C-alpha positions in Angstrom: 88.5 101.4 115.8 85.3 99.8 117.0 86.9 96.4 116.3 89.8 97.2 118.7 87.4 97.2 121.7 86.0 93.7 121.1 88.7 91.9 122.8 92.2 90.6 122.4 93.4 90.4 118.7 93.2 87.0 117.0 96.5 85.1 116.6 97.9 85.8 113.2 98.9 82.7 111.2 100.5 82.5 107.8 97.1 82.3 106.0 95.8 85.4 107.8 99.0 87.3 107.0 98.9 86.4 103.3 95.2 87.1 103.1 95.7 90.5 104.7 98.2 91.4 102.1 96.0 89.9 99.4 93.0 92.0 100.6 95.1 95.1 100.3 95.9 94.2 96.7 92.2 93.6 95.9 91.4 97.0 97.2 94.2 98.6 95.2 93.0 96.7 92.1 89.5 98.2 92.7 88.1 94.7 93.2 87.1 95.4 96.8 85.8 98.7 98.3 88.2 100.8 100.3 87.6 100.0 104.0 87.2 103.7 105.1 85.4 105.3 102.1 83.5 102.3 100.8 84.5 103.3 97.3 86.3 101.1 94.8 89.5 103.0 93.6 92.3 101.6 91.5 96.0 102.2 92.2 98.1 99.9 90.0 101.3 101.1 91.6 100.2 100.1 95.1 98.7 96.8 93.7 102.0 95.9 92.0 103.9 96.8 95.2 101.7 94.5 97.3 101.9 91.7 94.7 105.7 92.1 94.7 105.7 91.8 98.5 103.8 88.5 98.3 106.2 87.3 95.6 109.1 88.1 97.8 107.5 86.3 100.7 106.9 83.3 98.5 110.6 83.2 97.4 112.0 83.7 100.9 109.8 81.0 102.5 110.3 78.4 99.7 111.0 75.0 101.3 109.7 76.2 104.7 106.0 76.1 104.1 103.6 73.2 104.3 102.2 72.0 100.9 98.9 73.6 101.8 100.5 77.0 102.7 102.6 76.9 99.5 99.6 76.1 97.3 97.5 78.9 99.1 100.2 81.5 98.4 100.7 80.3 94.9 97.0 80.4 94.1 96.7 83.9 95.7 99.6 85.2 93.6 98.3 83.7 90.4 94.8 85.3 91.0 96.3 88.7 91.8 98.6 88.7 88.9 95.9 87.8 86.4 93.7 90.5 87.9 96.6 93.0 87.7 97.2 92.2 84.0 93.5 92.5 83.2 93.3 95.9 85.0 96.5 97.2 83.3 95.3 96.1 79.8 91.9 97.8 80.5 90.0 94.5 80.5 89.3 94.4 84.2 85.9 95.3 85.5 
């Protein structure tokens, strides 16, 4: 809540939106601490849901993104999917 008092919100662009969703997935994968508790907890169900949302976004925006935006989203999804598979198989940190 302290962040809300610092001024008007930053303008959200495609990168910020994707990164926000990706950050949520990293938290659910246990690769980043939960913002409120500071603890790393894993929820593969929530991680999968967030990854699926990013995948849906990729599918629905195909042909409407710049090359940079498309590459960014693709790289983010590849990274998240690899981390998800590693966690699910028990090989993730």
